[in-house]
N, CA, C, O and the ligand as a Tripos MOL2 file, in Angstrom:
@<TRIPOS>MOLECULE
protein
  301   299    76     0     0
PROTEIN
NO_CHARGES

@<TRIPOS>ATOM
      1 N         208.7050   96.7220   77.2990 N.3       1 MET1
      2 CA        208.1880   96.2940   78.6130 C.3       1 MET1
      3 C         207.0430   97.1790   79.0750 C.2       1 MET1
      4 O         206.0640   96.7100   79.6570 O.2       1 MET1
      5 N         207.1890   98.4770   78.8000 N.am      2 LYS2
      6 CA        206.1460   99.4410   79.1730 C.3       2 LYS2
      7 C         204.8620   99.1660   78.3880 C.2       2 LYS2
      8 O         203.7500   99.2810   78.9040 O.2       2 LYS2
      9 N         205.0650   98.7960   77.1070 N.am      3 LEU3
     10 CA        203.9180   98.4910   76.2430 C.3       3 LEU3
     11 C         203.1700   97.2410   76.7380 C.2       3 LEU3
     12 O         201.9410   97.1920   76.7060 O.2       3 LEU3
     13 N         203.9320   96.2300   77.1980 N.am      4 LEU4
     14 CA        203.3310   94.9950   77.7220 C.3       4 LEU4
     15 C         202.4980   95.2930   78.9770 C.2       4 LEU4
     16 O         201.3830   94.7910   79.1200 O.2       4 LEU4
     17 N         203.0430   96.1040   79.8740 N.am      5 ALA5
     18 CA        202.3130   96.4900   81.0980 C.3       5 ALA5
     19 C         201.0360   97.2270   80.7450 C.2       5 ALA5
     20 O         199.9950   96.9930   81.3600 O.2       5 ALA5
     21 N         201.1010   98.1100   79.7670 N.am      6 LEU6
     22 CA        199.9150   98.8400   79.3200 C.3       6 LEU6
     23 C         198.8680   97.9080   78.7400 C.2       6 LEU6
     24 O         197.6720   98.0630   78.9860 O.2       6 LEU6
     25 N         199.3410   96.9250   77.9570 N.am      7 LEU7
     26 CA        198.4330   95.9490   77.3520 C.3       7 LEU7
     27 C         197.7490   95.1170   78.4410 C.2       7 LEU7
     28 O         196.5410   94.8870   78.3800 O.2       7 LEU7
     29 N         198.5150   94.6720   79.4300 N.am      8 LEU8
     30 CA        197.9320   93.8930   80.5250 C.3       8 LEU8
     31 C         196.9170   94.7220   81.3190 C.2       8 LEU8
     32 O         195.8740   94.2090   81.7260 O.2       8 LEU8
     33 N         197.2230   95.9880   81.5350 N.am      9 LEU9
     34 CA        196.2980   96.8760   82.2400 C.3       9 LEU9
     35 C         194.9920   97.0250   81.4590 C.2       9 LEU9
     36 O         193.9030   97.0070   82.0340 O.2       9 LEU9
     37 N         195.1200   97.1710   80.1430 N.am     10 MET10
     38 CA        193.9170   97.2990   79.2990 C.3      10 MET10
     39 C         193.0790   96.0290   79.3660 C.2      10 MET10
     40 O         191.8560   96.0990   79.4880 O.2      10 MET10
     41 N         193.7400   94.8460   79.2850 N.am     11 LEU11
     42 CA        193.0240   93.5850   79.3580 C.3      11 LEU11
     43 C         192.3140   93.4210   80.7070 C.2      11 LEU11
     44 O         191.1780   92.9530   80.7820 O.2      11 LEU11
     45 N         193.0270   93.8240   81.7740 N.am     12 ALA12
     46 CA        192.4260   93.7130   83.1090 C.3      12 ALA12
     47 C         191.1970   94.6220   83.2230 C.2      12 ALA12
     48 O         190.1840   94.2350   83.8060 O.2      12 ALA12
     49 N         191.2950   95.8250   82.6660 N.am     13 LEU13
     50 CA        190.1590   96.7520   82.7290 C.3      13 LEU13
     51 C         188.9710   96.2110   81.9410 C.2      13 LEU13
     52 O         187.8310   96.2940   82.3970 O.2      13 LEU13
     53 N         189.2370   95.6540   80.7530 N.am     14 VAL14
     54 CA        188.1440   95.0730   79.9410 C.3      14 VAL14
     55 C         187.5280   93.8910   80.6740 C.2      14 VAL14
     56 O         186.3070   93.7360   80.6940 O.2      14 VAL14
     57 N         188.3720   93.0550   81.2790 N.am     15 TRP15
     58 CA        187.8550   91.8780   82.0150 C.3      15 TRP15
     59 C         186.9670   92.3180   83.1850 C.2      15 TRP15
     60 O         185.8950   91.7550   83.4050 O.2      15 TRP15
     61 N         187.4300   93.3440   83.9410 N.am     16 LEU16
     62 CA        186.6370   93.8370   85.0690 C.3      16 LEU16
     63 C         185.3280   94.4330   84.5960 C.2      16 LEU16
     64 O         184.2860   94.2280   85.2190 O.2      16 LEU16
     65 N         185.3740   95.1750   83.4880 N.am     17 TRP17
     66 CA        184.1720   95.8160   82.9660 C.3      17 TRP17
     67 C         183.1380   94.7780   82.5350 C.2      17 TRP17
     68 O         181.9490   94.9020   82.8270 O.2      17 TRP17
     69 N         183.6320   93.7270   81.8190 N.am     18 ARG18
     70 CA        182.7180   92.6750   81.3760 C.3      18 ARG18
     71 C         182.1610   91.8650   82.5400 C.2      18 ARG18
     72 O         180.9960   91.4680   82.5260 O.2      18 ARG18
     73 N         183.0010   91.6220   83.5520 N.am     19 ARG19
     74 CA        182.5410   90.8820   84.7250 C.3      19 ARG19
     75 C         181.4910   91.6690   85.4840 C.2      19 ARG19
     76 O         180.5100   91.0880   85.9480 O.2      19 ARG19
     77 N         181.6670   92.9620   85.6220 N.am     20 GLY20
     78 CA        180.7020   93.8270   86.3000 C.3      20 GLY20
     79 C         179.3700   93.8520   85.5760 C.2      20 GLY20
     80 O         178.3140   93.8780   86.2090 O.2      20 GLY20
     81 N         179.4160   93.8430   84.2260 N.am     21 ARG21
     82 CA        178.1620   93.8300   83.4850 C.3      21 ARG21
     83 C         177.4100   92.5250   83.6620 C.2      21 ARG21
     84 O         176.1800   92.5150   83.7180 O.2      21 ARG21
     85 N         178.1610   91.3980   83.7530 N.am     22 ARG22
     86 CA        177.5210   90.0920   83.9060 C.3      22 ARG22
     87 C         176.8780   89.9340   85.2840 C.2      22 ARG22
     88 O         175.8230   89.3120   85.4040 O.2      22 ARG22
     89 N         177.5080   90.4960   86.3310 N.am     23 ILE23
     90 CA        177.0010   90.3490   87.6910 C.3      23 ILE23
     91 C         175.7020   91.1440   87.8730 C.2      23 ILE23
     92 O         174.7570   90.6530   88.4910 O.2      23 ILE23
     93 N         175.6530   92.3480   87.3440 N.am     24 ALA24
     94 CA        174.4930   93.1910   87.5540 C.3      24 ALA24
     95 C         173.8950   93.6310   86.2230 C.2      24 ALA24
     96 O         174.0730   94.7830   85.8270 O.2      24 ALA24
     97 N         173.1900   92.7430   85.5250 N.am     25 PRO25
     98 CA        172.5320   93.1800   84.2910 C.3      25 PRO25
     99 C         171.3870   94.1390   84.6180 C.2      25 PRO25
    100 O         170.7710   94.0270   85.6780 O.2      25 PRO25
    101 N         171.1020   95.0730   83.7220 N.am     26 PRO26
    102 CA        170.0530   96.0600   84.0410 C.3      26 PRO26
    103 C         168.7020   95.3980   84.2110 C.2      26 PRO26
    104 O         168.2990   94.5760   83.3890 O.2      26 PRO26
    105 N         167.9930   95.7570   85.2890 N.am     27 GLY27
    106 CA        166.6550   95.2310   85.5230 C.3      27 GLY27
    107 C         166.6280   93.9270   86.2710 C.2      27 GLY27
    108 O         165.5590   93.5090   86.7150 O.2      27 GLY27
    109 N         167.7680   93.2520   86.4350 N.am     28 ALA28
    110 CA        167.7740   91.9510   87.1010 C.3      28 ALA28
    111 C         167.6890   92.0920   88.6240 C.2      28 ALA28
    112 O         167.2870   91.1540   89.3130 O.2      28 ALA28
    113 N         168.0650   93.2560   89.1430 N.am     29 ALA29
    114 CA        168.0580   93.4460   90.5910 C.3      29 ALA29
    115 C         166.6470   93.5660   91.1320 C.2      29 ALA29
    116 O         166.4180   93.3370   92.3190 O.2      29 ALA29
    117 N         165.6880   93.9240   90.2690 N.am     30 LYS30
    118 CA        164.3170   94.0870   90.7290 C.3      30 LYS30
    119 C         163.7090   92.7180   91.0290 C.2      30 LYS30
    120 O         163.7930   91.8030   90.2090 O.2      30 LYS30
    121 N         163.1140   92.5840   92.1740 N.am     31 ALA31
    122 CA        162.4500   91.3180   92.5430 C.3      31 ALA31
    123 C         161.1010   91.2690   91.8270 C.2      31 ALA31
    124 O         160.4390   92.2960   91.6780 O.2      31 ALA31
    125 N         160.6960   90.0890   91.3880 N.am     32 PRO32
    126 CA        159.3870   89.9980   90.7230 C.3      32 PRO32
    127 C         158.2730   90.3210   91.7080 C.2      32 PRO32
    128 O         158.2980   89.9020   92.8650 O.2      32 PRO32
    129 N         157.2960   91.0770   91.2190 N.am     33 ARG33
    130 CA        156.1860   91.4830   92.0890 C.3      33 ARG33
    131 C         155.2340   90.2970   92.2570 C.2      33 ARG33
    132 O         154.6910   89.7810   91.2800 O.2      33 ARG33
    133 N         155.0420   89.8780   93.4960 N.am     34 LEU34
    134 CA        154.1860   88.7230   93.7810 C.3      34 LEU34
    135 C         152.8060   89.1950   94.1960 C.2      34 LEU34
    136 O         152.6410   90.2540   94.8020 O.2      34 LEU34
    137 N         151.8320   88.3890   93.8560 N.am     35 ALA35
    138 CA        150.4610   88.7030   94.2710 C.3      35 ALA35
    139 C         150.3350   88.4910   95.7720 C.2      35 ALA35
    140 O         150.9970   87.6130   96.3260 O.2      35 ALA35
    141 N         149.4860   89.2890   96.4500 N.am     36 PRO36
    142 CA        149.3310   89.0860   97.8840 C.3      36 PRO36
    143 C         148.7180   87.7190   98.1790 C.2      36 PRO36
    144 O         147.9770   87.1890   97.3510 O.2      36 PRO36
    145 N         149.0120   87.1400   99.3420 N.am     37 PRO37
    146 CA        148.4570   85.8160   99.6400 C.3      37 PRO37
    147 C         146.9340   85.8460   99.7270 C.2      37 PRO37
    148 O         146.3440   86.8260  100.1800 O.2      37 PRO37
    149 N         146.3130   84.7610   99.2890 N.am     38 GLN38
    150 CA        144.8530   84.6890   99.3090 C.3      38 GLN38
    151 C         144.3990   83.8280  100.4690 C.2      38 GLN38
    152 O         145.0650   82.8640  100.8460 O.2      38 GLN38
    153 N         143.2640   84.1860  101.0270 N.am     39 ARG39
    154 CA        142.6690   83.3840  102.0970 C.3      39 ARG39
    155 C         142.0440   82.1470  101.4680 C.2      39 ARG39
    156 O         141.3300   82.2450  100.4710 O.2      39 ARG39
    157 N         142.3150   80.9780  102.0560 N.am     40 MET40
    158 CA        141.7900   79.7280  101.5370 C.3      40 MET40
    159 C         140.6950   79.2170  102.4700 C.2      40 MET40
    160 O         140.7980   79.3350  103.6910 O.2      40 MET40
    161 N         139.6600   78.6560  101.8850 N.am     41 LEU41
    162 CA        138.5560   78.0950  102.6680 C.3      41 LEU41
    163 C         138.3970   76.6190  102.3190 C.2      41 LEU41
    164 O         138.5480   76.2260  101.1630 O.2      41 LEU41
    165 N         138.0930   75.8100  103.3250 N.am     42 ALA42
    166 CA        137.8760   74.3870  103.0830 C.3      42 ALA42
    167 C         136.4180   74.1470  102.7090 C.2      42 ALA42
    168 O         135.5100   74.7310  103.3020 O.2      42 ALA42
    169 N         136.2050   73.2930  101.7290 N.am     43 CYS43
    170 CA        134.8520   72.9320  101.3210 C.3      43 CYS43
    171 C         134.2270   72.0910  102.4340 C.2      43 CYS43
    172 O         134.8540   71.1620  102.9420 O.2      43 CYS43
    173 N         132.9770   72.4220  102.8150 N.am     44 ALA44
    174 CA        132.2990   71.6970  103.8830 C.3      44 ALA44
    175 C         131.9150   70.2900  103.4320 C.2      44 ALA44
    176 O         131.6350   69.4410  104.2770 O.2      44 ALA44
    177 N         131.8920   70.0180  102.1280 N.am     45 ALA45
    178 CA        131.5090   68.7000  101.6260 C.3      45 ALA45
    179 C         132.7090   67.7850  101.4030 C.2      45 ALA45
    180 O         132.7100   66.6430  101.8620 O.2      45 ALA45
    181 N         133.7150   68.2700  100.7110 N.am     46 CYS46
    182 CA        134.8350   67.3770  100.3410 C.3      46 CYS46
    183 C         136.1500   67.7700  100.9890 C.2      46 CYS46
    184 O         137.1070   66.9980  100.9330 O.2      46 CYS46
    185 N         136.2340   68.9530  101.6070 N.am     47 GLY47
    186 CA        137.4630   69.3430  102.2890 C.3      47 GLY47
    187 C         138.4860   70.0070  101.4090 C.2      47 GLY47
    188 O         139.5400   70.4190  101.8940 O.2      47 GLY47
    189 N         138.2060   70.1230  100.1160 N.am     48 THR48
    190 CA        139.1570   70.7850   99.2160 C.3      48 THR48
    191 C         139.2850   72.2610   99.5760 C.2      48 THR48
    192 O         138.2830   72.9330   99.8200 O.2      48 THR48
    193 N         140.5070   72.7600   99.6090 N.am     49 HIS49
    194 CA        140.7080   74.1650   99.8930 C.3      49 HIS49
    195 C         140.6460   74.9740   98.6050 C.2      49 HIS49
    196 O         141.3110   74.6550   97.6200 O.2      49 HIS49
    197 N         139.8410   76.0160   98.6330 N.am     50 VAL50
    198 CA        139.6920   76.8820   97.4680 C.3      50 VAL50
    199 C         139.9130   78.3270   97.9230 C.2      50 VAL50
    200 O         139.6770   78.6480   99.0880 O.2      50 VAL50
    201 N         140.3670   79.2090   97.0070 N.am     51 PRO51
    202 CA        140.5000   80.6290   97.3640 C.3      51 PRO51
    203 C         139.1510   81.1870   97.7900 C.2      51 PRO51
    204 O         138.1150   80.8070   97.2450 O.2      51 PRO51
    205 N         139.1670   82.0920   98.7670 N.am     52 ALA52
    206 CA        137.9190   82.6270   99.2890 C.3      52 ALA52
    207 C         137.0870   83.2840   98.2140 C.2      52 ALA52
    208 O         135.8590   83.2560   98.2930 O.2      52 ALA52
    209 N         137.7160   83.8800   97.2020 N.am     53 CYS53
    210 CA        136.9600   84.5410   96.1560 C.3      53 CYS53
    211 C         136.2560   83.5270   95.2290 C.2      53 CYS53
    212 O         135.2930   83.8850   94.5510 O.2      53 CYS53
    213 N         136.7220   82.2810   95.1950 N.am     54 ASP54
    214 CA        136.1040   81.2660   94.3540 C.3      54 ASP54
    215 C         135.1540   80.3720   95.1320 C.2      54 ASP54
    216 O         134.4640   79.5510   94.5260 O.2      54 ASP54
    217 N         135.0930   80.4980   96.4420 N.am     55 ALA55
    218 CA        134.2590   79.6170   97.2480 C.3      55 ALA55
    219 C         132.7780   79.9750   97.0760 C.2      55 ALA55
    220 O         132.4190   81.1340   96.8670 O.2      55 ALA55
    221 N         131.9310   78.9420   97.1690 N.am     56 VAL56
    222 CA        130.4800   79.1340   97.0720 C.3      56 VAL56
    223 C         129.9420   79.1080   98.5080 C.2      56 VAL56
    224 O         130.0680   78.1040   99.2080 O.2      56 VAL56
    225 N         129.3490   80.2130   98.9290 N.am     57 ALA57
    226 CA        128.8630   80.3010  100.2970 C.3      57 ALA57
    227 C         127.5130   79.5940  100.4290 C.2      57 ALA57
    228 O         126.6380   79.7350   99.5740 O.2      57 ALA57
    229 N         127.3610   78.8390  101.5050 N.am     58 GLY58
    230 CA        126.0990   78.1500  101.7520 C.3      58 GLY58
    231 C         125.6600   78.4140  103.1860 C.2      58 GLY58
    232 O         126.3330   79.1330  103.9230 O.2      58 GLY58
    233 N         124.5220   77.8260  103.5830 N.am     59 ARG59
    234 CA        124.0140   78.0290  104.9410 C.3      59 ARG59
    235 C         124.9030   77.3080  105.9620 C.2      59 ARG59
    236 O         125.0690   77.7830  107.0860 O.2      59 ARG59
    237 N         125.4720   76.1670  105.5720 N.am     60 ARG60
    238 CA        126.2710   75.3740  106.5280 C.3      60 ARG60
    239 C         127.7810   75.5470  106.3330 C.2      60 ARG60
    240 O         128.5690   74.7940  106.9040 O.2      60 ARG60
    241 N         128.1700   76.4960  105.5590 N.am     61 GLY61
    242 CA        129.6050   76.7360  105.3600 C.3      61 GLY61
    243 C         129.9030   77.1010  103.9220 C.2      61 GLY61
    244 O         129.0170   77.4800  103.1570 O.2      61 GLY61
    245 N         131.1610   76.9790  103.5770 N.am     62 ASN62
    246 CA        131.6000   77.3020  102.2110 C.3      62 ASN62
    247 C         131.8850   76.0320  101.4570 C.2      62 ASN62
    248 O         132.2920   75.0260  102.0380 O.2      62 ASN62
    249 N         131.6670   76.0830  100.1430 N.am     63 TYR63
    250 CA        131.8500   74.9200   99.2970 C.3      63 TYR63
    251 C         132.7490   75.2710   98.1150 C.2      63 TYR63
    252 O         132.9040   76.4360   97.7490 O.2      63 TYR63
    253 N         133.3410   74.2160   97.5250 N.am     64 CYS64
    254 CA        134.2310   74.4430   96.4020 C.3      64 CYS64
    255 C         133.4620   74.6920   95.1050 C.2      64 CYS64
    256 O         133.9740   75.3250   94.1820 O.2      64 CYS64
    257 N         132.2160   74.1840   95.0450 N.am     65 CYS65
    258 CA        131.4170   74.3610   93.8220 C.3      65 CYS65
    259 C         129.9430   74.2920   94.1980 C.2      65 CYS65
    260 O         129.5850   73.8600   95.2940 O.2      65 CYS65
    261 N         129.0920   74.7280   93.2640 N.am     66 ALA66
    262 CA        127.6550   74.7620   93.5200 C.3      66 ALA66
    263 C         127.1050   73.3510   93.6820 C.2      66 ALA66
    264 O         126.1530   73.1460   94.4350 O.2      66 ALA66
    265 N         127.6930   72.3680   92.9830 N.am     67 ARG67
    266 CA        127.2060   70.9880   93.0830 C.3      67 ARG67
    267 C         127.3810   70.4490   94.5020 C.2      67 ARG67
    268 O         126.4940   69.7730   95.0240 O.2      67 ARG67
    269 N         128.5200   70.7440   95.1250 N.am     68 HIS68
    270 CA        128.7420   70.2730   96.4990 C.3      68 HIS68
    271 C         127.8150   70.9880   97.4760 C.2      68 HIS68
    272 O         127.3760   70.3930   98.4600 O.2      68 HIS68
    273 N         127.5160   72.2580   97.2130 N.am     69 ARG69
    274 CA        126.5570   72.9550   98.0930 C.3      69 ARG69
    275 C         125.1660   72.3140   97.9660 C.2      69 ARG69
    276 O         124.4770   72.0940   98.9610 O.2      69 ARG69
    277 N         124.7760   72.0210   96.7270 N.am     70 ARG70
    278 CA        123.4660   71.3650   96.4950 C.3      70 ARG70
    279 C         123.4120   70.0210   97.2040 C.2      70 ARG70
    280 O         122.4450   69.7150   97.9020 O.2      70 ARG70
    281 N         124.4760   69.2060   97.0190 N.am     71 GLU71
    282 CA        124.4840   67.8790   97.6320 C.3      71 GLU71
    283 C         124.5000   67.9390   99.1530 C.2      71 GLU71
    284 O         123.8470   67.1310   99.8130 O.2      71 GLU71
    285 N         125.2510   68.9040   99.7230 N.am     72 ALA72
    286 CA        125.3840   68.9870  101.1730 C.3      72 ALA72
    287 C         124.1610   69.5910  101.8390 C.2      72 ALA72
    288 O         123.8260   69.2290  102.9670 O.2      72 ALA72
    289 N         123.4950   70.5040  101.1570 N.am     73 GLU73
    290 CA        122.3800   71.2060  101.7840 C.3      73 GLU73
    291 C         121.0400   70.7230  101.2540 C.2      73 GLU73
    292 O         119.9920   71.1870  101.7050 O.2      73 GLU73
    293 N         121.0590   69.7950  100.3030 N.am     74 GLY74
    294 CA        119.8150   69.1920   99.8460 C.3      74 GLY74
    295 C         118.8800   70.1470   99.1130 C.2      74 GLY74
    296 O         117.6600   70.0460   99.2390 O.2      74 GLY74
    297 N         119.4460   71.0610   98.3580 N.am     75 GLU75
    298 CA        118.5770   71.9980   97.6020 C.3      75 GLU75
    299 C         118.2490   71.4720   96.2170 C.2      75 GLU75
    300 O         117.5360   72.1300   95.4590 O.2      75 GLU75
    301 ZN        133.8080   70.2850   97.5450 Zn       76 ZN76
@<TRIPOS>BOND
     1     1     2 1
     2     2     3 1
     3     3     4 2
     4     3     5 am
     5     5     6 1
     6     6     7 1
     7     7     8 2
     8     7     9 am
     9     9    10 1
    10    10    11 1
    11    11    12 2
    12    11    13 am
    13    13    14 1
    14    14    15 1
    15    15    16 2
    16    15    17 am
    17    17    18 1
    18    18    19 1
    19    19    20 2
    20    19    21 am
    21    21    22 1
    22    22    23 1
    23    23    24 2
    24    23    25 am
    25    25    26 1
    26    26    27 1
    27    27    28 2
    28    27    29 am
    29    29    30 1
    30    30    31 1
    31    31    32 2
    32    31    33 am
    33    33    34 1
    34    34    35 1
    35    35    36 2
    36    35    37 am
    37    37    38 1
    38    38    39 1
    39    39    40 2
    40    39    41 am
    41    41    42 1
    42    42    43 1
    43    43    44 2
    44    43    45 am
    45    45    46 1
    46    46    47 1
    47    47    48 2
    48    47    49 am
    49    49    50 1
    50    50    51 1
    51    51    52 2
    52    51    53 am
    53    53    54 1
    54    54    55 1
    55    55    56 2
    56    55    57 am
    57    57    58 1
    58    58    59 1
    59    59    60 2
    60    59    61 am
    61    61    62 1
    62    62    63 1
    63    63    64 2
    64    63    65 am
    65    65    66 1
    66    66    67 1
    67    67    68 2
    68    67    69 am
    69    69    70 1
    70    70    71 1
    71    71    72 2
    72    71    73 am
    73    73    74 1
    74    74    75 1
    75    75    76 2
    76    75    77 am
    77    77    78 1
    78    78    79 1
    79    79    80 2
    80    79    81 am
    81    81    82 1
    82    82    83 1
    83    83    84 2
    84    83    85 am
    85    85    86 1
    86    86    87 1
    87    87    88 2
    88    87    89 am
    89    89    90 1
    90    90    91 1
    91    91    92 2
    92    91    93 am
    93    93    94 1
    94    94    95 1
    95    95    96 2
    96    95    97 am
    97    97    98 1
    98    98    99 1
    99    99   100 2
   100    99   101 am
   101   101   102 1
   102   102   103 1
   103   103   104 2
   104   103   105 am
   105   105   106 1
   106   106   107 1
   107   107   108 2
   108   107   109 am
   109   109   110 1
   110   110   111 1
   111   111   112 2
   112   111   113 am
   113   113   114 1
   114   114   115 1
   115   115   116 2
   116   115   117 am
   117   117   118 1
   118   118   119 1
   119   119   120 2
   120   119   121 am
   121   121   122 1
   122   122   123 1
   123   123   124 2
   124   123   125 am
   125   125   126 1
   126   126   127 1
   127   127   128 2
   128   127   129 am
   129   129   130 1
   130   130   131 1
   131   131   132 2
   132   131   133 am
   133   133   134 1
   134   134   135 1
   135   135   136 2
   136   135   137 am
   137   137   138 1
   138   138   139 1
   139   139   140 2
   140   139   141 am
   141   141   142 1
   142   142   143 1
   143   143   144 2
   144   143   145 am
   145   145   146 1
   146   146   147 1
   147   147   148 2
   148   147   149 am
   149   149   150 1
   150   150   151 1
   151   151   152 2
   152   151   153 am
   153   153   154 1
   154   154   155 1
   155   155   156 2
   156   155   157 am
   157   157   158 1
   158   158   159 1
   159   159   160 2
   160   159   161 am
   161   161   162 1
   162   162   163 1
   163   163   164 2
   164   163   165 am
   165   165   166 1
   166   166   167 1
   167   167   168 2
   168   167   169 am
   169   169   170 1
   170   170   171 1
   171   171   172 2
   172   171   173 am
   173   173   174 1
   174   174   175 1
   175   175   176 2
   176   175   177 am
   177   177   178 1
   178   178   179 1
   179   179   180 2
   180   179   181 am
   181   181   182 1
   182   182   183 1
   183   183   184 2
   184   183   185 am
   185   185   186 1
   186   186   187 1
   187   187   188 2
   188   187   189 am
   189   189   190 1
   190   190   191 1
   191   191   192 2
   192   191   193 am
   193   193   194 1
   194   194   195 1
   195   195   196 2
   196   195   197 am
   197   197   198 1
   198   198   199 1
   199   199   200 2
   200   199   201 am
   201   201   202 1
   202   202   203 1
   203   203   204 2
   204   203   205 am
   205   205   206 1
   206   206   207 1
   207   207   208 2
   208   207   209 am
   209   209   210 1
   210   210   211 1
   211   211   212 2
   212   211   213 am
   213   213   214 1
   214   214   215 1
   215   215   216 2
   216   215   217 am
   217   217   218 1
   218   218   219 1
   219   219   220 2
   220   219   221 am
   221   221   222 1
   222   222   223 1
   223   223   224 2
   224   223   225 am
   225   225   226 1
   226   226   227 1
   227   227   228 2
   228   227   229 am
   229   229   230 1
   230   230   231 1
   231   231   232 2
   232   231   233 am
   233   233   234 1
   234   234   235 1
   235   235   236 2
   236   235   237 am
   237   237   238 1
   238   238   239 1
   239   239   240 2
   240   239   241 am
   241   241   242 1
   242   242   243 1
   243   243   244 2
   244   243   245 am
   245   245   246 1
   246   246   247 1
   247   247   248 2
   248   247   249 am
   249   249   250 1
   250   250   251 1
   251   251   252 2
   252   251   253 am
   253   253   254 1
   254   254   255 1
   255   255   256 2
   256   255   257 am
   257   257   258 1
   258   258   259 1
   259   259   260 2
   260   259   261 am
   261   261   262 1
   262   262   263 1
   263   263   264 2
   264   263   265 am
   265   265   266 1
   266   266   267 1
   267   267   268 2
   268   267   269 am
   269   269   270 1
   270   270   271 1
   271   271   272 2
   272   271   273 am
   273   273   274 1
   274   274   275 1
   275   275   276 2
   276   275   277 am
   277   277   278 1
   278   278   279 1
   279   279   280 2
   280   279   281 am
   281   281   282 1
   282   282   283 1
   283   283   284 2
   284   283   285 am
   285   285   286 1
   286   286   287 1
   287   287   288 2
   288   287   289 am
   289   289   290 1
   290   290   291 1
   291   291   292 2
   292   291   293 am
   293   293   294 1
   294   294   295 1
   295   295   296 2
   296   295   297 am
   297   297   298 1
   298   298   299 1
   299   299   300 2
@<TRIPOS>SUBSTRUCTURE
     1 MET1         2 RESIDUE 1 A MET
     2 LYS2         6 RESIDUE 1 A LYS
     3 LEU3        10 RESIDUE 1 A LEU
     4 LEU4        14 RESIDUE 1 A LEU
     5 ALA5        18 RESIDUE 1 A ALA
     6 LEU6        22 RESIDUE 1 A LEU
     7 LEU7        26 RESIDUE 1 A LEU
     8 LEU8        30 RESIDUE 1 A LEU
     9 LEU9        34 RESIDUE 1 A LEU
    10 MET10       38 RESIDUE 1 A MET
    11 LEU11       42 RESIDUE 1 A LEU
    12 ALA12       46 RESIDUE 1 A ALA
    13 LEU13       50 RESIDUE 1 A LEU
    14 VAL14       54 RESIDUE 1 A VAL
    15 TRP15       58 RESIDUE 1 A TRP
    16 LEU16       62 RESIDUE 1 A LEU
    17 TRP17       66 RESIDUE 1 A TRP
    18 ARG18       70 RESIDUE 1 A ARG
    19 ARG19       74 RESIDUE 1 A ARG
    20 GLY20       78 RESIDUE 1 A GLY
    21 ARG21       82 RESIDUE 1 A ARG
    22 ARG22       86 RESIDUE 1 A ARG
    23 ILE23       90 RESIDUE 1 A ILE
    24 ALA24       94 RESIDUE 1 A ALA
    25 PRO25       98 RESIDUE 1 A PRO
    26 PRO26      102 RESIDUE 1 A PRO
    27 GLY27      106 RESIDUE 1 A GLY
    28 ALA28      110 RESIDUE 1 A ALA
    29 ALA29      114 RESIDUE 1 A ALA
    30 LYS30      118 RESIDUE 1 A LYS
    31 ALA31      122 RESIDUE 1 A ALA
    32 PRO32      126 RESIDUE 1 A PRO
    33 ARG33      130 RESIDUE 1 A ARG
    34 LEU34      134 RESIDUE 1 A LEU
    35 ALA35      138 RESIDUE 1 A ALA
    36 PRO36      142 RESIDUE 1 A PRO
    37 PRO37      146 RESIDUE 1 A PRO
    38 GLN38      150 RESIDUE 1 A GLN
    39 ARG39      154 RESIDUE 1 A ARG
    40 MET40      158 RESIDUE 1 A MET
    41 LEU41      162 RESIDUE 1 A LEU
    42 ALA42      166 RESIDUE 1 A ALA
    43 CYS43      170 RESIDUE 1 A CYS
    44 ALA44      174 RESIDUE 1 A ALA
    45 ALA45      178 RESIDUE 1 A ALA
    46 CYS46      182 RESIDUE 1 A CYS
    47 GLY47      186 RESIDUE 1 A GLY
    48 THR48      190 RESIDUE 1 A THR
    49 HIS49      194 RESIDUE 1 A HIS
    50 VAL50      198 RESIDUE 1 A VAL
    51 PRO51      202 RESIDUE 1 A PRO
    52 ALA52      206 RESIDUE 1 A ALA
    53 CYS53      210 RESIDUE 1 A CYS
    54 ASP54      214 RESIDUE 1 A ASP
    55 ALA55      218 RESIDUE 1 A ALA
    56 VAL56      222 RESIDUE 1 A VAL
    57 ALA57      226 RESIDUE 1 A ALA
    58 GLY58      230 RESIDUE 1 A GLY
    59 ARG59      234 RESIDUE 1 A ARG
    60 ARG60      238 RESIDUE 1 A ARG
    61 GLY61      242 RESIDUE 1 A GLY
    62 ASN62      246 RESIDUE 1 A ASN
    63 TYR63      250 RESIDUE 1 A TYR
    64 CYS64      254 RESIDUE 1 A CYS
    65 CYS65      258 RESIDUE 1 A CYS
    66 ALA66      262 RESIDUE 1 A ALA
    67 ARG67      266 RESIDUE 1 A ARG
    68 HIS68      270 RESIDUE 1 A HIS
    69 ARG69      274 RESIDUE 1 A ARG
    70 ARG70      278 RESIDUE 1 A ARG
    71 GLU71      282 RESIDUE 1 A GLU
    72 ALA72      286 RESIDUE 1 A ALA
    73 GLU73      290 RESIDUE 1 A GLU
    74 GLY74      294 RESIDUE 1 A GLY
    75 GLU75      298 RESIDUE 1 A GLU
    76 ZN76       301 GROUP 0 **** ****
């Protein structure tokens, strides 16, 4: 009977150990690093929103591409 209790205790310890490893795998607690939000600008010609770094600046506003700036400003 003592041997059976010891066996059950060992099984319980192994079960708890394996369950603990599954809940917190190494490195999983770290949140993925996200890029900071980008400012979006609307194209003055078609209204498409583009990131500010990709926008083409014109005299009458910002555009999504050089073709829309040409068409809107008549260059
Ligand atoms: Zn556009």
